[in-house]
N, C-alpha and C positions, 0 to 999 in steps of 0.2 A: 079286578077291579083297579084303572089306570087314576090317575089324580088326584096322589097327594100332595101336599108342599113338604118342602125339603127344610127341615130345621137344624141345619148343623149336621150330624152324624144319622139324626132322626126322619121317619116320616111321621107326617101326622094330618088327618082330616077332620077335623072336629065341627068343621062348619056343615048345614047342611044346605048353602047353596051353591049349585054347581055348575061349570063348563064345560060345552062339547067341542071339540076339534072338530076343523070342516074343511074339507076340499073346496077350493075356490073355484075348481074347473068344472064340478058338478053341483055345487052347494049340498053337498051330503055328507050328514054327521059322519063321522070317523071313527074319534077315537072319544074314552070317555065313560062316566063323568069325572071331572078334575075338581076337586074340592074347591072352592075359595078359602083364601085364608082370611082367620077371623081375627078381631084386635088380641085374643089371647096368644093366637100362635105370632104374630108381627110380635108383639113383646118381647115374643121368649126367641125368638130370633136374634132380635137387636141385644138383649141382654147378653145372649150367646157369644154374638161376636164381638161387643164389647170385651168379656172375658176371653178372649181367644187374642185380641191386639195386644194386650201386656203379655203373652206368649210369641206371639207369632212377630210381634215388631223386632224382637230381639233372636229370631231364626237369622244363622249367617247365610250368604249369600249362596253359599253350596246347596243349604237345603230347599231351599226357594226356588232356584233352578232345577233341583231333580223333582221337585211339586209339579213345576211348572212340564216337565218332560214328560213326566206320570200320566198328567191329564190326559196329554196328546196319546201317549201310547193307550190308554185307556178310549179314545173316540175312536182311534182307529180300529181299537177290535169289537169296537158297537158295529163294524161291517154295513152289509146292506139295511140291515133295520133302519139303521140311522136315514142311511141316503135314503131311503123309501119314504121313512115317516116325513123327512123333510120334503122333498117332491110333492108328495101330496097335500101336503100342508100350504104350500107354497107357489102351486102351480109350475114353478121352475124344472127345465129338463133336467136328467141325469147328471150330465156332465158338466152345468154349471153347478150340481150340488159337489159332485164328486172334485174341483176343483175349489169350491169353497171351503170344503173340509182339508184339502191340502194347504190352504192360506190359513185357516185356522189351526193347526196344527204346525205351520211356517211360523204363527206369530209367537206363541209359546215359547219354541223354541230358539226364536228370537231373542226374546227377553232372557233365557233362561243365559244363553250367552253373553246377553248383557250383564247379566249380574255377576258372572265368572271374571269377565273382564275387568269391571268394578269401578270405571272412573266415572261414571252416570253419578255417582255421589257429590263429587264437585268436592272433594276434600282439599281443605285449603288450612295450611299451618303458618303461623305467625309467631315463630319463636321469641321468647323474652329476652329484654333489654335491659337488666337492672340497673346496670350503671347509667342509662340514657339522663342527660337533663334538660328538661328541668324536672322533668317528671320521669320516674321507672316505665317501660312499657312493658306491661305482661303478656305472659303466654294465652294466645287466642287461638281457636283450633275450629273448624265450622264444616258441616257438612250437611247434605240432605237427609232428612228422617221420616220413615211415615206418618201421612197425615191421621189415619182412622178407618172408622168403619163407611165404607164406600159403598153407598146403592147405586146399584148398574139398571138401566132404560133399558131392554134387549130392542132392537130395531126391526121393523116390519121388513124389508127390502133384501137382511141379510142372516136368513136363519140360522147359519153356523157364527159367520165370521165378524156379526156385528150382534152377537147374540149372547147368550150364556155363556160360553168359554170365549167371546170374542175379545178384541184388542181390548176394549175397557174394563173385562175383567183380569183378562194378564196381564196389563200394565199395573192393574190397582194389588193383584196377588204378588207380583216382584217387586213393589215397591215396601211390601210388608203388611200390605193393607187388609183386614179380613170385607169379602162380599156379600152383600147381599143385592139378590138378583129379583127386578119387577118382570116375571115374563112376560110374554108378549101373547096375547092371547090367540094369535094368527097360528102361534106354535108351539102348542101346548105337549103335544108327544115328545117333539123335538126336544124343547127344554128337560121334561122330565128325563128325556133318557143321556142328555149333557149335563144333566146337573147331579143323575146318578153318578156318572163316571168321573165329576172331581170330586164328589165325595170320596169315591174307592181310595181315589190317588191321595186324596189327605188323607185315608187311615193307612192307608200302606207306607206313606212318609213320617208318620207320627207325630202329626201336626194336629192342634187341638182341636176341638169340637166347637164348631160355630166359626169357622174361617170362610167358612162358604153356607151361604144358606139360600133358596129360590122360593118366592111365593107367588102368588098368581091369586086374581079377581076380574071380576067385570066394572065397568064405571072407572072412577076418578079417585074411590075414597083412599083404595091402595097406596095409587104414589102418592099421594098427599098427605098421608099421614107417615108413610116413610119419610119424605122431603122434611116432614115439619117434627119430626122423631131429635128428642135431644140428642142422642147417642150416635146420630149420623153427622158426619165429618162432610162429606163431599159426594155430590150427585153426578153421574155421567148419563147422557140424553143424547141419541141421534133421532132425528125425526122431524117433524113440521116446525116452522115459526111460531105458531100458536100455542103449538104444547111446550117447546120448550122457554118460553117467555112466560107461562103459567109455572111452570118450576122453580124459575129464578126467580120470580117475584115473591113464590112463597117461601123462596130461602133465605132472601136477604131480611123478608120481614120476620124474621124469629128473632126471639129475645136473644142466640147467639149466629147470625147469618155465617151463610157456609157458602163455599165456592160451586157452583153449576156448571160443570163443563159441557156445552150443551152445542152440539153441529146441527144448524136449522137450515134457512134457506139460503137456495144458491141458482141461478141462472147460468152462470159458466159462459159468459161470453163471449165469441168467435168472431176476432177482427181479420178479414180478408183483405189484404194489402194489393195496390191495384197490379203490379206486375205479377205476381202469384196467380190471382183471379184469372188474369187475362190471358195467361198461359196455360194453365191447370183446372179450368172451371168446370167439365164434366167429370173430370177423375175428383176433381173435393168436391163435386154433388153426390156422388156415388160415396164417397168414404164418408160424410158426414150424414148422408139418410142413413148409413148402418149405425154410425152413433147415435144417431136420434131416436133408433128405434132397440137399441141393444138392449136386452133384457126389459122389455115391452117400456122403454125409457126409465126403467124407475132406480135408477143411479141419482147418487147427491149431485154427481157433476155431470150430468146430461145437458148436453150444448141446448141451452133454450131462447139464446140471442146470437145471430149471424148478422154480423154488422159489415156493410162495405159501400164504397162509395157508388152513387148511383152511375149507369153508362149501360152500355151496349154488353159488358161483361158480364155485369151483375144479372142483366134481363136474361142473358145465356145460361147463367148460373144458376137461378131461378128457375127456370123452362129444364133445368137438366134434372133439379132437385126434386119438383112437381112430378117428373116420370119416374123417378127412385122410387121416392114416397108411394107413389101412385102402386107400384108393383110389389110392395112390399107385403108381408103376412099380417092379420090383427092375431091377436093374441092374449091369451088369459090374466089377468091382474094379481096381486097378491091375495087380495081380499076382496069383498063385496063394498067392502065402503072405500076402499082405492080407488075402484073402478065407477065405482057412483060419481066422488070428488073431481075425478078428468074430465067424466062426461061435463061435468057442471061448471068447473074451471075453464075447459079448453072451448067450452060452447060462450062463456063469457067474456074471454078476449076475443073473440072470434066478432063478437058482439061491437067491441070498442069502434070507437071514430075513427075510421082512415085505416083499419084492420082488414085485410082481404087474404081469403085464403089460394094459396096456391096449387094445393093437391092435398089429396089423402088416400089411403090405403082402398083397393077395390076389393078386398079381401072380406069375406062376412066376419060378422064379429061374434066372438063365441061369447059365452057365459062368461058374467064378469070380467068382461074382454076390453079391450083399446084399439082403436082405430089411428095408425100413426095419421100427422096430420102436419100441412106447413103453411105459415100465412105470411103477409109482408104488409109492411106500414113504412110510413117516411118519417126520417128521422123529426121533422118538425111535429108530427102527430106524438111520436113517444114522448118526447121531450114534454108534451103538455099532457101527459097523461101518467101518472104513477101507479093505477094498474098494471100498466103491459111489464113491469117490472116484477110482480109475481110469478113466483113458480107456478107453473101447471103440472104436476110430479107424473109423467109419463111423457111418450112418444110424440111430443108435440114443440114446437120451435117457429120464431118469427125472425124472418128476415126482416132487416130497418135498415133501410137506403138514406145515404146522407150524401147532400148535394155536393162537399166539399170538404179539403183538409180540416178548416174551421169547425166546421158541423160535427165530422167526427171526433174531435177535441172535447165538445159539446157534450156530445153522448157519452165519452169516456169519463168525463167530467161528474156528471149526471147518475152515474151507475151506483147502485149500494154495494155494498162489501159482497165477495165474492170467494168462494172456495178458489176457484182457477179462474183466468182469463188466458185467451190464446191468441195468438197470434200467428197466421197464416202470409210468407212472404217471401221473399227472395234475398239475397244479400242486400241488393239494391235498396229493397225497399224497409228491409229493417235501418238501414243507415238514414235515408229519406223520413222515416218515421219515429226514429229515437226519441222526440220529446214527446208524441203520443205513447209510447212504452213505458216509460219513465215517468209518465202521468200514472195510467194505470197501475202501476205496481202498488200507489196508495190504496187501492182499491181490492187486494187479494192477496191470499197468501200462497198461491203458484201461478208462476206465469209460465206457460207453454208456448213453446215456437216448433211450429210446422208438426204438429200432431194432434191428439185427440184428446177432450179431456176426462172422456171414462176409461177408467182403470187408474187404479191410484195403487201404486209400487209399496209394498211394505220395506224400508229400508229406512238407514239413520238418516236419510237425507231429504226424508220426504216431510211436507209441512199440509197438513190436511186440515184447516182451519183458515179464518180469515177476520175482516172486520167486519161489525155488526152489517147486518143479520145472518151472516154466514155461520158465525159461531158467538157465543158470549164472551169469549176472553180469544183476540188475536193472536196473544203471543204463544199459543201453545197447540199443540196438535192429537189428533184424536188415530192416526195412522204414524206408526214409526215406531223407532226405539225411544224416541224423545215425549210419546206420550205417557212413558213412566213419570215424568216430573210435576204430573197434573195431580199425583196424589203424596207428592213430598214437601215438607218445607226445610228450608234452612234452622239448621239450630248452633247457637256458635258455646264454646265452653270454656272458660277465662281459667287460668291456673288450676284446672284439673287433674290430681291425681291420675296416673297413667289407667290404675285396674279400673276407674269409672271411663274412662273416654270410649268411646264405642272402637271395635278391632281398626276400621279405615283410617283413625286420627291417631292411635299410638305410634310412639316411636319406632318399634319395631312394624316396620310395612309387613307383616305375616299375609296378608292378600296379596302383595307385589302389585299394588295397582298404582296409577300414575295420579299424584299429587302436585298440589303448590305449594310448595315452603319457601318463605321468605320472596316471596315473587317470582322463585326460579321452578320450571316444571321439573319431576326427577318419581321412579319407582324405588330409589333405594330408602333404605331405612335411617334414623337419624342418630 
């Protein structure tokens, strides 16, 4: 029987309520039953995590790096069983799942390398000046330290890379924080396989019981209980605006408010500048039709708004885009609820004042499927209707036609916070519209030039976050090496004995990391 909750190194199925894994392409029950977590199991998982933190927070960077690499090895060792489970629970193709497995392993290894390099802790040392007048200066040293127990809500659209061992889990474990995963009900078997892999890696690395747990349940009670639990110190979430804000409000209403790092709604506007759309309209239409429908539009960076100045070039672009969209296939979405919401939200958008459908896929729609579509609206109607900024999660986009440069600027100023804003232009375009581009920077976490927003590179320079409602805190990223900083906090040590300091702050720089010592960067010992 599948479906036991993982509480540290142990499996538990105390509850009588159960869940089943569903194949969205066939609506058939796949695996299960999976036991729903009881209140006793939640308490045990949180208690184990709190106890584990006292040990895990003091592990060396090398120990945590080895753990992350061991998780990657265990995931790879699952082989085809994991690939098939994720495919059948998400309706995503094999190539996508294999690529996502590689991304998941790559993220784990990225953080392992980050830990070994060591400078992410931002070690800063200001040595004492006992002779300073009128008051002596104390010895003060500061670095980032682990925050505590982290609850991770796994995402529906990435069954591996934003899931049980995804970027949130990897960065929290790298920071020295135990993780309690709230499994997504669409990926119960996938979660079970990966949870077992993480547990095996923890045992092999000699880490404390409770450094990782995974719980599942239907409804909202499990999630709200975990967020409100006094032992929880931070929450990571990827999903809808409504879901993220519900968790955020719970967290700030606690007796001890905690941070919720939620990546939520974004329509990722793309602005086509005059020279570019005039000279490359047909190719841009082909490129963006593919981006709109990529992965059935189920990416947080899906281009939901396409903005340009009205005229012949835009008309030709719209005709080409409609033609491209009409030839695209329909495909199964991640689950029944997402498919139903896509149909509902797309229909609501098309019924708004001034919105005209340009084109839609001619292909037959499968069970729980989505038909790609594009629409057009004037900037005047867009500016008058806040509903047109709502994300339609799926293969749907709206073209906004602006009368002139001034109205384009008005549209940019009107935009909500975004994960990405893209500019398609020539060098002349970029020079002519520099003010528009600089204004757009205030609205987003990432400005893209002559590319598509779909596709988020995992690297040190990536910023995957943005002003609200793209995320709850625009200062942080959920992708790339800086994601680790969400789960750490600065601690200063004043006149501390050497043996009580973390190794990164001692005079002997045993890890050979770069530190700021008396305002100068050095990796030498003091």
